[in-house]
Backbone as numpy.savetxt, mean C-alpha at the origin, in Angstrom:
# Nx Ny Nz CAx CAy CAz Cx Cy Cz
7.69 -21.09 -7.93 6.85 -19.90 -7.93 7.73 -18.65 -7.93
7.20 -17.56 -8.51 7.96 -16.32 -8.61 7.94 -15.57 -7.28
9.04 -14.82 -7.04 9.13 -14.00 -5.83 8.06 -12.92 -5.85
7.47 -12.65 -4.70 6.46 -11.60 -4.59 5.13 -12.18 -4.16
4.12 -11.32 -4.14 2.78 -11.76 -3.78 2.31 -12.86 -4.73
1.61 -13.83 -4.18 1.02 -14.89 -5.00 -0.02 -14.25 -5.92
-0.06 -14.62 -7.21 -1.10 -14.07 -8.09 -2.48 -14.26 -7.48
-3.35 -13.28 -7.68 -4.66 -13.30 -7.03 -5.48 -14.53 -7.40
-5.35 -15.00 -8.64 -6.10 -16.19 -9.04 -5.66 -17.41 -8.24
-4.35 -17.52 -8.00 -3.82 -18.63 -7.20 -4.18 -18.45 -5.73
-4.08 -17.21 -5.24 -4.45 -16.91 -3.87 -5.88 -17.34 -3.58
-6.78 -17.00 -4.50 -8.20 -17.33 -4.30 -8.41 -18.84 -4.27
-7.81 -19.53 -5.24 -8.05 -20.97 -5.38 -7.44 -21.78 -4.23
-6.19 -21.45 -3.85 -5.46 -22.28 -2.91 -5.62 -21.83 -1.46
-5.79 -20.51 -1.27 -5.83 -19.98 0.10 -7.24 -19.53 0.50
-7.77 -18.54 -0.20 -9.01 -17.91 0.25 -10.21 -18.85 0.21
-10.29 -19.70 -0.83 -11.44 -20.59 -0.95 -11.48 -21.66 0.15
-10.36 -21.82 0.86 -10.32 -22.81 1.94 -10.69 -22.21 3.29
-10.88 -20.88 3.32 -11.22 -20.22 4.58 -12.73 -20.17 4.72
-13.23 -20.73 5.80 -14.66 -20.73 6.07 -14.92 -19.91 7.33
-15.88 -19.02 7.26 -16.20 -18.19 8.42 -17.67 -18.25 8.76
-17.98 -18.21 10.07 -19.38 -18.28 10.49 -19.74 -17.24 11.54
-18.73 -16.52 12.08 -19.02 -15.57 13.14 -19.69 -14.32 12.58
-20.85 -13.99 13.12 -21.59 -12.82 12.63 -20.90 -11.52 13.00
-20.01 -11.57 14.01 -19.30 -10.36 14.41 -18.27 -9.90 13.38
-17.87 -10.79 12.47 -16.85 -10.44 11.47 -17.53 -9.76 10.30
-17.23 -8.47 10.11 -17.88 -7.67 9.08 -17.11 -7.66 7.76
-15.80 -7.74 7.83 -14.96 -7.82 6.63 -14.11 -9.07 6.73
-14.17 -9.91 5.69 -13.44 -11.17 5.69 -12.39 -11.18 4.57
-11.49 -12.17 4.58 -10.48 -12.26 3.53 -11.11 -12.35 2.14
-10.59 -11.55 1.22 -11.09 -11.48 -0.15 -10.03 -10.82 -1.00
-9.98 -11.16 -2.28 -9.03 -10.50 -3.18 -9.26 -9.00 -3.12
-8.21 -8.26 -2.83 -8.30 -6.81 -2.78 -8.56 -6.25 -1.40
-9.10 -7.07 -0.48 -9.35 -6.60 0.88 -8.13 -6.90 1.75
-7.52 -5.87 2.30 -6.32 -6.05 3.10 -6.58 -6.09 4.59
-7.82 -5.81 5.01 -8.15 -5.74 6.43 -9.30 -6.68 6.78
-9.38 -7.00 8.06 -10.60 -7.59 8.58 -11.24 -6.57 9.52
-12.52 -6.71 9.73 -13.24 -5.80 10.62 -14.16 -6.61 11.51
-14.13 -6.30 12.81 -14.91 -7.05 13.80 -15.85 -6.08 14.51
-17.11 -6.49 14.60 -18.16 -5.65 15.18 -18.05 -5.60 16.70
-17.92 -4.36 17.23 -17.97 -4.15 18.67 -19.04 -3.10 18.96
-20.29 -3.47 18.66 -21.46 -2.61 18.84 -21.36 -1.36 17.96
-21.20 -0.16 18.55 -21.21 1.04 17.69 -19.87 1.31 17.04
-18.81 0.61 17.46 -17.50 0.75 16.84 -17.07 -0.55 16.20
-16.15 -0.42 15.25 -15.61 -1.58 14.55 -14.11 -1.63 14.78
-13.60 -2.79 15.18 -12.16 -3.00 15.31 -11.63 -3.46 13.95
-10.63 -2.76 13.44 -10.04 -3.06 12.13 -8.61 -3.53 12.34
-8.25 -4.64 11.70 -6.91 -5.21 11.84 -6.33 -5.55 10.48
-5.01 -5.43 10.37 -4.33 -5.84 9.15 -2.91 -6.27 9.48
-2.45 -7.32 8.79 -1.11 -7.85 9.04 -0.34 -7.93 7.72
0.95 -7.55 7.78 1.77 -7.54 6.57 3.23 -7.78 6.93
3.97 -8.45 6.01 5.42 -8.59 6.20 6.17 -7.57 5.34
7.40 -7.30 5.71 8.33 -6.58 4.83 9.41 -7.57 4.44
9.51 -7.87 3.15 10.50 -8.84 2.67 11.33 -8.32 1.51
10.89 -7.23 0.85 11.54 -6.78 -0.37 12.50 -5.62 -0.18
12.87 -5.31 1.06 13.76 -4.19 1.32 14.76 -4.58 2.40
15.91 -3.91 2.42 16.90 -4.12 3.46 17.06 -2.86 4.29
17.28 -1.72 3.65 17.42 -0.46 4.36 16.04 0.11 4.70
15.97 0.81 5.82 14.72 1.46 6.27 13.58 0.46 6.48
13.91 -0.79 6.71 12.89 -1.83 6.82 11.97 -1.58 8.02
12.52 -1.02 9.10 11.70 -0.76 10.28 10.62 0.26 10.02
10.96 1.34 9.30 9.97 2.38 8.97 8.89 1.80 8.05
9.33 1.07 7.04 8.38 0.51 6.08 7.41 -0.45 6.78
7.91 -1.24 7.71 7.08 -2.24 8.38 5.93 -1.59 9.15
6.19 -0.45 9.76 5.14 0.25 10.50 4.09 0.81 9.53
4.57 1.44 8.48 3.65 2.13 7.57 2.72 1.17 6.83
3.22 0.01 6.38 2.39 -0.80 5.49 1.12 -1.31 6.17
1.22 -1.76 7.41 0.00 -2.26 8.06 -0.88 -1.12 8.57
-0.26 -0.03 9.02 -1.06 1.13 9.42 -1.81 1.71 8.23
-1.17 1.71 7.06 -1.83 2.18 5.83 -3.06 1.34 5.51
-2.95 0.04 5.69 -4.10 -0.83 5.41 -5.28 -0.48 6.30
-5.01 -0.29 7.59 -6.08 0.06 8.52 -6.70 1.40 8.14
-5.86 2.36 7.76 -6.36 3.68 7.36 -7.22 3.59 6.11
-6.98 2.60 5.26 -7.77 2.47 4.03 -9.21 2.04 4.33
-9.49 1.67 5.56 -10.87 1.40 5.99 -11.48 2.63 6.65
-10.75 3.74 6.66 -11.22 4.94 7.33 -10.96 4.93 8.82
-10.18 3.94 9.29 -9.93 3.77 10.72 -8.62 4.41 11.13
-8.56 4.83 12.38 -7.31 5.38 12.93 -6.54 4.25 13.60
-5.31 3.95 13.14 -4.52 2.91 13.81 -4.08 3.39 15.19
-4.13 2.50 16.16 -3.74 2.89 17.52 -2.69 1.97 18.13
-2.59 0.73 17.63 -1.64 -0.22 18.19 -0.98 -1.06 17.12
0.21 -1.60 17.46 0.98 -2.37 16.49 1.61 -3.56 17.19
1.37 -4.77 16.66 2.05 -5.98 17.12 3.16 -6.29 16.13
4.39 -6.45 16.62 5.56 -6.54 15.75 6.30 -7.85 15.98
6.50 -8.62 14.91 7.34 -9.82 14.95 8.59 -9.56 14.13
9.75 -9.75 14.75 11.03 -9.51 14.07 11.80 -10.81 14.00
12.09 -11.26 12.78 12.92 -12.44 12.56 14.30 -11.96 12.13
15.31 -12.31 12.93 16.66 -11.77 12.76 17.57 -12.86 12.19
18.30 -12.58 11.11 19.23 -13.58 10.58 20.43 -13.76 11.51
21.04 -14.94 11.53 22.18 -15.19 12.42 23.37 -14.27 12.14
23.46 -13.74 10.94 24.59 -12.87 10.58 24.45 -11.45 11.13
23.27 -11.11 11.65 23.03 -9.75 12.15 23.70 -9.54 13.50
23.96 -8.28 13.82 24.55 -7.91 15.11 23.49 -7.25 15.99
23.81 -7.10 17.26 22.90 -6.39 18.15 22.68 -4.95 17.68
23.72 -4.36 17.10 23.61 -2.99 16.57 22.60 -2.94 15.43
22.60 -3.97 14.57 21.62 -4.03 13.48 20.20 -4.08 14.03
20.00 -4.91 15.04 18.66 -5.04 15.64 18.25 -3.72 16.30
19.20 -3.07 16.96 18.90 -1.80 17.61 18.46 -0.75 16.60
19.13 -0.72 15.44 18.77 0.24 14.39 17.35 -0.02 13.89
17.03 -1.28 13.63 15.69 -1.62 13.14 14.64 -1.25 14.18
14.92 -1.56 15.44 13.94 -1.26 16.49 13.78 0.25 16.69
14.85 1.00 16.52 14.76 2.46 16.62 13.87 3.01 15.52
14.02 2.47 14.30 13.17 2.90 13.18 11.70 2.60 13.47
11.43 1.41 13.98 10.06 1.02 14.29 9.46 1.95 15.34
10.21 2.18 16.41 9.71 3.00 17.51 9.47 4.45 17.07
10.43 5.03 16.36 10.30 6.42 15.91 9.11 6.59 14.97
8.94 5.65 14.05 7.85 5.76 13.08 6.50 5.57 13.75
6.40 4.61 14.65 5.14 4.40 15.38 4.79 5.66 16.20
5.78 6.23 16.85 5.54 7.45 17.64 5.05 8.59 16.76
5.60 8.70 15.54 5.20 9.78 14.64 3.75 9.66 14.21
3.20 8.43 14.26 1.80 8.19 13.89 0.88 8.12 15.10
1.44 8.33 16.28 0.68 8.20 17.53 0.11 6.78 17.68
0.95 5.80 17.34 0.58 4.39 17.42 1.47 3.72 18.48
0.87 2.99 19.40 1.62 2.27 20.43 2.02 0.89 19.94
3.23 0.47 20.30 3.63 -0.92 20.07 3.10 -1.72 21.25
2.20 -2.66 20.98 1.46 -3.32 22.06 1.82 -4.80 22.23
2.78 -5.29 21.45 3.18 -6.68 21.61 3.98 -7.16 20.43
4.31 -8.47 20.45 5.05 -9.04 19.34 6.01 -10.12 19.77
7.04 -10.34 18.96 8.00 -11.42 19.19 9.28 -11.09 18.42
10.42 -11.43 19.03 11.72 -11.21 18.38 12.58 -12.44 18.56
13.15 -12.94 17.46 14.04 -14.10 17.58 15.05 -14.13 16.45
16.17 -14.76 16.71 17.19 -15.03 15.70 16.92 -16.42 15.13
16.88 -16.52 13.79 16.57 -17.80 13.16 17.32 -17.98 11.85
17.77 -19.20 11.63 18.44 -19.53 10.38 17.47 -19.68 9.22
16.17 -19.54 9.50 15.16 -19.64 8.44 15.16 -18.42 7.53
15.83 -17.33 7.95 15.90 -16.13 7.12 17.36 -15.74 6.91
17.65 -15.10 5.77 19.01 -14.62 5.52 19.12 -13.10 5.57
17.98 -12.42 5.89 17.99 -11.01 6.20 16.76 -10.73 7.08
16.70 -9.54 7.65 15.59 -9.22 8.53 14.25 -9.41 7.82
13.32 -10.05 8.52 11.92 -10.11 8.08 11.08 -9.57 9.24
10.24 -8.58 8.94 9.39 -7.99 9.97 7.94 -8.13 9.56
7.13 -8.66 10.47 5.69 -8.77 10.25 4.99 -7.88 11.28
4.16 -6.99 10.81 3.43 -6.10 11.72 1.92 -6.32 11.57
1.23 -6.25 12.68 -0.23 -6.29 12.69 -0.72 -5.01 13.34
-1.45 -4.21 12.57 -1.97 -2.95 13.08 -3.41 -3.14 13.55
-3.75 -2.43 14.61 -5.09 -2.47 15.21 -5.63 -1.05 15.24
-6.86 -0.87 14.78 -7.49 0.44 14.82 -8.98 0.32 15.03
-9.65 1.46 15.03 -11.10 1.42 15.19 -11.74 2.55 14.41
-13.03 2.37 14.11 -13.81 3.37 13.40 -15.28 3.17 13.78
-16.06 4.23 13.73 -17.50 4.08 13.94 -18.09 3.19 12.86
-19.06 2.38 13.22 -19.58 1.38 12.29 -20.08 1.99 10.98
-20.75 3.16 11.06 -21.30 3.75 9.84 -20.26 4.48 9.00
-18.99 4.48 9.46 -17.91 5.12 8.70 -16.92 4.09 8.13
-17.19 2.80 8.33 -16.30 1.77 7.82 -16.29 1.76 6.29
-15.10 1.75 5.70 -14.94 1.75 4.24 -14.21 0.47 3.84
-14.62 -0.14 2.73 -13.96 -1.35 2.25 -13.41 -1.12 0.85
-12.54 -2.02 0.41 -12.05 -1.98 -0.97 -13.18 -2.28 -1.94
-14.12 -3.11 -1.53 -15.13 -3.65 -2.44 -16.37 -2.77 -2.58
-16.30 -1.52 -2.11 -17.49 -0.68 -2.13 -17.61 0.26 -3.31
-16.71 0.18 -4.29 -16.76 1.10 -5.43 -18.06 0.97 -6.21
-18.59 2.11 -6.65 -19.86 2.15 -7.37 -19.67 2.70 -8.78
-20.51 2.25 -9.72 -20.46 2.74 -11.09 -20.64 4.27 -11.08
-19.77 4.95 -11.80 -19.82 6.41 -11.85 -18.89 7.09 -10.87
-18.31 6.33 -9.93 -17.34 6.91 -9.00 -16.13 7.47 -9.75
-15.64 8.60 -9.28 -14.31 9.05 -9.70 -13.27 8.21 -8.99
-12.16 7.95 -9.68 -11.02 7.25 -9.08 -9.95 8.30 -8.78
-9.61 8.42 -7.50 -8.65 9.44 -7.06 -7.38 8.75 -6.60
-6.24 9.31 -7.00 -4.94 8.84 -6.53 -4.31 9.93 -5.69
-3.88 9.59 -4.47 -3.16 10.57 -3.66 -1.66 10.45 -3.91
-0.99 11.58 -3.80 0.46 11.70 -3.99 0.88 11.23 -5.39
1.93 10.36 -5.46 2.54 10.01 -6.74 2.73 8.49 -6.85
2.67 7.99 -8.07 2.90 6.56 -8.30 4.35 6.20 -8.01
4.54 5.02 -7.41 5.89 4.47 -7.26 6.71 5.00 -6.11
6.07 5.66 -5.13 6.84 6.29 -4.05 7.70 5.27 -3.29
7.08 4.21 -2.81 7.82 3.25 -1.98 8.92 2.56 -2.77
8.60 2.11 -3.98 9.60 1.44 -4.80 10.79 2.33 -5.10
10.52 3.60 -5.35 11.60 4.55 -5.61 12.52 4.65 -4.41
11.94 4.78 -3.22 12.73 4.90 -1.99 13.55 3.64 -1.73
12.93 2.46 -1.90 13.65 1.20 -1.65 14.83 1.05 -2.60
14.60 1.29 -3.88 15.68 1.14 -4.87 16.79 2.16 -4.60
16.41 3.40 -4.28 17.41 4.44 -4.02 18.30 4.06 -2.84
17.71 3.47 -1.80 18.50 3.06 -0.63 19.33 1.81 -0.92
18.68 0.78 -1.48 19.35 -0.51 -1.63 20.33 -0.54 -2.79
20.16 0.35 -3.77 21.05 0.39 -4.95 21.81 1.71 -5.03
22.01 2.34 -3.88 22.65 3.67 -3.87 24.01 3.65 -4.54
24.81 2.62 -4.26 26.17 2.58 -4.83 26.14 2.49 -6.35
25.15 1.81 -6.91 25.01 1.73 -8.37 24.53 3.04 -8.97
23.63 3.70 -8.25 22.97 4.89 -8.79 23.80 6.16 -8.69
24.83 6.16 -7.82 25.63 7.36 -7.61 26.20 7.93 -8.90
26.60 7.03 -9.80 27.23 7.48 -11.04 26.24 7.61 -12.20
24.96 7.36 -11.94 23.97 7.35 -13.02 22.97 8.49 -12.94
22.74 9.03 -11.74 21.81 10.15 -11.59 22.43 11.22 -10.69
21.90 12.42 -10.78 22.42 13.54 -10.01 22.26 13.26 -8.51
23.18 13.82 -7.72 23.18 13.60 -6.28 21.87 14.06 -5.64
21.37 15.25 -6.06 20.14 15.77 -5.44 18.93 14.90 -5.78
18.93 14.31 -6.97 17.84 13.41 -7.37 17.87 12.15 -6.51
19.07 11.60 -6.30 19.21 10.40 -5.48 18.79 10.67 -4.04
19.20 11.80 -3.51 18.84 12.13 -2.12 17.33 12.33 -1.98
16.71 12.98 -2.97 15.26 13.17 -2.92 14.56 11.81 -2.99
15.06 10.92 -3.84 14.47 9.58 -3.96 14.57 8.83 -2.64
15.71 8.91 -1.98 15.88 8.25 -0.68 14.94 8.83 0.37
14.72 10.14 0.31 13.89 10.81 1.32 12.42 10.44 1.22
12.01 9.83 0.11 10.60 9.47 -0.06 10.13 8.43 0.94
11.07 7.77 1.63 10.68 6.81 2.65 9.89 7.49 3.76
10.02 8.81 3.88 9.28 9.56 4.90 7.86 9.91 4.44
7.53 9.59 3.18 6.25 10.00 2.61 5.32 8.83 2.31
5.55 7.68 2.96 4.78 6.50 2.56 3.62 6.17 3.50
3.27 7.11 4.35 2.07 6.92 5.18 0.85 7.48 4.46
-0.27 6.75 4.52 -1.54 7.26 3.99 -2.58 7.36 5.10
-2.11 7.36 6.34 -3.04 7.41 7.47 -3.86 8.71 7.43
-3.20 9.82 7.17 -3.89 11.11 7.18 -4.99 11.15 6.13
-4.67 10.78 4.89 -5.70 10.84 3.85 -6.80 9.81 4.05
-6.44 8.65 4.65 -7.46 7.65 4.92 -8.50 8.15 5.91
-8.03 8.81 6.96 -8.96 9.33 7.97 -9.80 10.47 7.39
-9.16 11.37 6.61 -9.89 12.48 6.00 -10.95 11.96 5.04
-10.58 11.02 4.18 -11.52 10.48 3.20 -12.65 9.72 3.89
-12.33 9.01 4.97 -13.36 8.30 5.71 -14.40 9.24 6.28
-13.94 10.35 6.83 -14.87 11.33 7.38 -15.65 12.05 6.28
-15.00 12.25 5.12 -15.65 12.91 3.99 -16.82 12.08 3.49
-16.62 10.77 3.47 -17.63 9.85 2.97 -17.30 9.39 1.57
-16.66 8.23 1.46 -16.28 7.68 0.16 -16.79 6.25 0.07
-16.75 5.70 -1.15 -17.29 4.35 -1.35 -16.24 3.25 -1.18
-14.99 3.54 -1.53 -13.95 2.54 -1.36 -12.59 3.21 -1.25
-11.67 2.50 -0.60 -10.28 2.93 -0.50 -9.37 1.71 -0.55
-8.17 1.92 -1.09 -7.20 0.84 -1.17 -5.81 1.45 -1.26
-4.93 1.11 -0.31 -3.57 1.64 -0.41 -2.81 0.87 -1.49
-1.92 1.57 -2.15 -1.26 1.03 -3.34 0.06 0.37 -2.93
0.08 -0.96 -2.95 1.29 -1.68 -2.54 1.85 -2.46 -3.73
2.14 -3.75 -3.54 2.73 -4.53 -4.65 1.77 -4.55 -5.84
2.34 -4.38 -7.02 1.54 -4.30 -8.23 1.29 -2.87 -8.66
1.62 -1.91 -7.78 1.55 -0.51 -8.14 0.13 0.00 -8.37
0.05 1.15 -9.04 -1.24 1.80 -9.28 -2.15 0.89 -10.11
-1.61 0.27 -11.14 -2.44 -0.60 -11.98 -2.97 -1.79 -11.18
-2.13 -2.36 -10.33 -2.57 -3.48 -9.50 -3.65 -3.06 -8.52
-3.51 -1.87 -7.94 -4.50 -1.40 -6.97 -5.84 -1.11 -7.63
-5.81 -0.50 -8.81 -7.06 -0.24 -9.55 -7.73 -1.55 -9.90
-6.95 -2.52 -10.37 -7.51 -3.84 -10.70 -8.17 -4.45 -9.46
-7.50 -4.38 -8.31 -8.03 -5.00 -7.10 -9.30 -4.32 -6.62
-9.36 -3.00 -6.70 -10.58 -2.28 -6.31 -11.75 -2.70 -7.21
-11.51 -2.68 -8.52 -12.57 -3.02 -9.47 -12.98 -4.49 -9.32
-12.00 -5.36 -9.17 -12.29 -6.79 -9.04 -13.08 -7.07 -7.75
-12.63 -6.49 -6.64 -13.32 -6.70 -5.36 -14.75 -6.15 -5.41
-14.94 -5.07 -6.17 -16.26 -4.41 -6.25 -17.12 -4.97 -7.37
-16.55 -5.91 -8.17 -17.24 -6.51 -9.31 -17.70 -5.43 -10.29
-16.78 -4.52 -10.59 -17.02 -3.42 -11.52 -15.88 -3.32 -12.52
-16.02 -2.41 -13.49 -14.94 -2.11 -14.41 -14.27 -0.80 -14.00
-13.22 -0.43 -14.73 -12.52 0.82 -14.44 -11.80 1.30 -15.68
-11.73 2.62 -15.83 -10.91 3.21 -16.88 -10.09 4.32 -16.23
-8.78 4.29 -16.44 -7.89 5.32 -15.93 -7.03 5.83 -17.07
-6.46 7.01 -16.91 -5.75 7.69 -17.99 -4.28 7.88 -17.61
-3.40 7.35 -18.45 -1.97 7.38 -18.15 -1.46 8.79 -17.94
-1.95 9.74 -18.75 -1.43 11.10 -18.65 -1.94 11.85 -17.42
-2.85 11.24 -16.67 -3.33 11.88 -15.45 -2.68 11.31 -14.19
-1.91 10.24 -14.33 -1.27 9.61 -13.18 0.03 10.35 -12.86
0.11 11.04 -11.72 1.31 11.81 -11.42 2.48 10.91 -11.02
3.66 11.20 -11.59 4.88 10.46 -11.28 6.01 11.47 -11.07
6.75 11.31 -9.99 7.87 12.20 -9.72 9.01 11.97 -10.71
9.79 13.02 -10.98 10.92 12.88 -11.90 11.94 11.89 -11.35
12.08 11.82 -10.01 13.02 10.88 -9.41 12.61 9.44 -9.72
11.31 9.18 -9.66 10.81 7.85 -9.99 11.05 7.52 -11.46
10.75 8.48 -12.33 10.94 8.25 -13.76 12.39 7.95 -14.09
13.32 8.69 -13.49 14.74 8.47 -13.79 15.20 7.09 -13.34
14.80 6.69 -12.14 15.21 5.38 -11.63 14.54 4.27 -12.44
13.28 4.45 -12.79 12.59 3.43 -13.59 13.22 3.30 -14.98
13.63 4.41 -15.56 14.29 4.36 -16.88 15.62 3.63 -16.80
16.37 3.83 -15.73 17.66 3.15 -15.58 17.48 1.64 -15.52
16.47 1.19 -14.79 16.27 -0.25 -14.60 15.21 -0.84 -15.54
14.68 0.00 -16.43 13.69 -0.44 -17.42 12.49 -1.11 -16.74
11.92 -0.41 -15.78 10.74 -0.91 -15.09 9.60 0.11 -15.22
8.38 -0.36 -14.99 7.17 0.44 -15.19 6.75 1.10 -13.88
6.75 2.42 -13.79 6.36 3.09 -12.53 4.92 2.82 -12.13
4.06 2.49 -13.11 2.65 2.21 -12.80 2.46 0.83 -12.18
3.49 -0.02 -12.26 3.42 -1.38 -11.70 4.42 -1.55 -10.56
4.91 -0.44 -10.03 5.93 -0.45 -8.98 5.27 -0.22 -7.61
5.67 -0.99 -6.63 5.12 -0.90 -5.29 5.05 0.56 -4.84
3.90 0.97 -4.30 3.63 2.40 -4.18 2.99 2.80 -2.85
3.36 2.14 -1.74 2.88 2.63 -0.46 3.19 4.12 -0.36
2.24 4.88 0.16 2.39 6.33 0.19 1.34 6.99 -0.67
0.76 6.22 -1.59 -0.38 6.74 -2.34 -1.57 5.79 -2.15
-2.76 6.35 -2.32 -3.99 5.58 -2.07 -4.96 5.77 -3.22
-5.65 4.70 -3.57 -6.76 4.77 -4.51 -8.05 4.95 -3.71
-8.81 5.98 -4.05 -10.08 6.28 -3.38 -11.15 6.44 -4.45
-12.35 5.93 -4.24 -13.43 6.17 -5.19 -14.62 6.81 -4.47
-15.22 7.78 -5.14 -16.40 8.46 -4.60 -17.10 9.20 -5.74
-18.31 9.68 -5.48 -19.11 10.34 -6.51 -18.64 11.75 -6.84
-18.08 12.43 -5.87 -17.71 13.84 -6.05 -16.21 14.01 -5.89
-15.47 13.46 -6.82 -14.03 13.42 -6.72 -13.36 14.78 -6.59
-13.85 15.78 -7.33 -13.22 17.10 -7.27 -13.34 17.71 -5.88
-14.47 17.47 -5.21 -14.64 17.99 -3.86 -13.67 17.32 -2.88
-13.48 16.02 -3.04 -12.54 15.32 -2.17 -11.11 15.77 -2.44
-10.75 15.93 -3.72 -9.42 16.44 -4.07 -9.17 17.77 -3.39
-10.16 18.66 -3.43 -10.03 19.97 -2.78 -9.83 19.82 -1.28
-10.61 18.93 -0.65 -10.50 18.69 0.78 -9.11 18.17 1.15
-8.61 17.23 0.37 -7.28 16.67 0.64 -6.19 17.71 0.45
-6.28 18.48 -0.63 -5.24 19.47 -0.90 -5.25 20.60 0.12
-6.42 20.91 0.67 -6.48 21.90 1.76 -5.80 21.38 3.02
-5.63 20.07 3.10 -4.92 19.46 4.22 -3.49 19.05 3.85
-2.99 19.60 2.74 -1.60 19.39 2.36 -1.31 18.08 1.66
-2.32 17.42 1.12 -2.14 16.13 0.44 -2.47 16.28 -1.03
-1.49 16.04 -1.90 -1.76 16.09 -3.33 -2.70 14.97 -3.71
-3.68 15.30 -4.57 -4.64 14.29 -5.02 -5.07 14.60 -6.44
-5.35 13.55 -7.22 -5.67 13.71 -8.64 -6.76 12.72 -9.03
-7.77 13.18 -9.76 -8.75 12.27 -10.36 -8.10 11.65 -11.59
-7.95 10.33 -11.60 -7.25 9.65 -12.70 -8.18 8.80 -13.56
-9.46 8.68 -13.21 -10.37 7.86 -14.00 -11.70 7.67 -13.32
-12.44 6.65 -13.79 -13.79 6.39 -13.29 -14.03 4.89 -13.16
-14.95 4.55 -12.25 -15.46 3.18 -12.14 -16.58 3.02 -13.16
-16.59 1.89 -13.87 -17.54 1.68 -14.96 -18.34 0.40 -14.76
-19.36 0.23 -15.58 -20.12 -1.01 -15.59 -19.29 -2.13 -16.23
-19.72 -3.36 -16.01 -19.04 -4.49 -16.61 -17.81 -4.85 -15.81
-16.87 -5.53 -16.46 -15.66 -5.94 -15.74 -14.38 -5.58 -16.49
-14.46 -4.77 -17.55 -13.26 -4.37 -18.27 -12.50 -3.31 -17.48
-11.19 -3.48 -17.43 -10.33 -2.55 -16.71 -9.27 -2.06 -17.69
-9.24 -0.75 -17.96 -8.38 -0.25 -19.03 -7.54 0.94 -18.59
-6.32 0.98 -19.12 -5.45 2.13 -19.01 -5.40 2.81 -20.37
-5.89 4.03 -20.44 -5.95 4.76 -21.70 -4.62 5.46 -21.95
-4.04 5.22 -23.12 -2.79 5.84 -23.53 -3.07 6.89 -24.60
-2.05 7.60 -25.04 -2.24 8.62 -26.07 -2.70 8.01 -27.39
-2.27 6.78 -27.67 -2.58 6.16 -28.96 -3.41 4.89 -28.82
-4.23 4.82 -27.79 -5.07 3.64 -27.62 -5.22 3.30 -26.15
-5.32 2.01 -25.86 -5.44 1.59 -24.47 -4.87 0.19 -24.30
-4.59 -0.18 -23.06 -4.22 -1.56 -22.74 -5.13 -2.05 -21.63
-5.37 -3.35 -21.62 -6.16 -3.94 -20.55 -5.32 -4.01 -19.27
-5.96 -3.72 -18.15 -5.31 -3.88 -16.85 -5.67 -5.26 -16.33
-4.67 -6.12 -16.20 -4.90 -7.48 -15.75 -4.46 -7.65 -14.30
-4.75 -8.81 -13.72 -4.38 -9.03 -12.33 -2.88 -8.85 -12.16
-2.45 -8.22 -11.05 -1.02 -7.94 -10.85 -0.22 -9.23 -10.66
0.95 -9.24 -11.30 1.89 -10.36 -11.13 3.01 -9.88 -10.22
4.19 -10.44 -10.34 5.31 -10.05 -9.49 5.63 -8.57 -9.68
5.82 -7.86 -8.59 6.06 -6.42 -8.64 7.35 -6.10 -9.39
7.36 -4.92 -10.03 8.55 -4.46 -10.75 9.77 -4.35 -9.85
9.55 -4.14 -8.55 10.67 -4.00 -7.62 11.59 -5.22 -7.66
11.01 -6.42 -7.83 11.80 -7.63 -7.77 12.67 -7.86 -9.00
12.51 -7.00 -10.02 13.45 -7.01 -11.14 14.74 -6.30 -10.79
14.70 -5.54 -9.69 15.85 -4.73 -9.28 16.48 -5.24 -7.99
15.64 -5.55 -6.99 16.16 -6.05 -5.70 15.48 -7.36 -5.40
16.21 -8.31 -4.85 15.63 -9.59 -4.44 16.48 -10.23 -3.36
């Protein structure tokens, strides 16, 4: 099997179809495109999400906090706690572990999230740090948002820029290669993007605004996230390539490694769908968050990316572009 997330078709057949649930308290269950579960606690809903970090070496502690907190925020919930499991390779030093833990603690504090438990061990089962985080949050029941709630006619909004996380990971992990290929200020800006991969703020704002669906953009990039929203919602989608914002730093790095920024892991940006996209864009930008309407949810099940000279079908995401560069 290829490195990266299991293809959604395989995930459904081998993993998801074997999961049976009967508890009425569970409001959101495992499904293609749904990254969180939600449990009914009367007028509030407890939202949880768990994720590993496996595709990065540098800044792994910061990334580990953001990815699961981002998932919880995509339900409109505020993350409040984090359970952290750290698997340490035998080649690591205590100083290495201290650095990773400092990153985790600083990032959690910046989000006002408490570390509430976890596990740490050294194991020969890994050859580099692997961190699994489970975020816990809550939201009022009538404000819960799912990936599968997109409606025909919704605007599709993208926050920030495509490829943020992938750009930061490549800039850090391939810095020695890139020093002679791109300008120093471009490389430094690309590395600094690791500070911009939280979507907690926009998730909470959009949840309060009232939207139909949200999904943070992770492996598979913007195209993968749009496919997952449409697939989970049993709808179609059309998005426009010339409306998808991409930073020059991302474009330069993608050109060097011949990878597609639209299919590059993109924590830091979120796909949101709602009826009044321009109003939400205005609300987000008034709160300092760049946002762009990039397309619409449509009837049927066709998912298309419109180009200047035609269109291409958006298919289920395969291995992320990141793994062509780092593994």
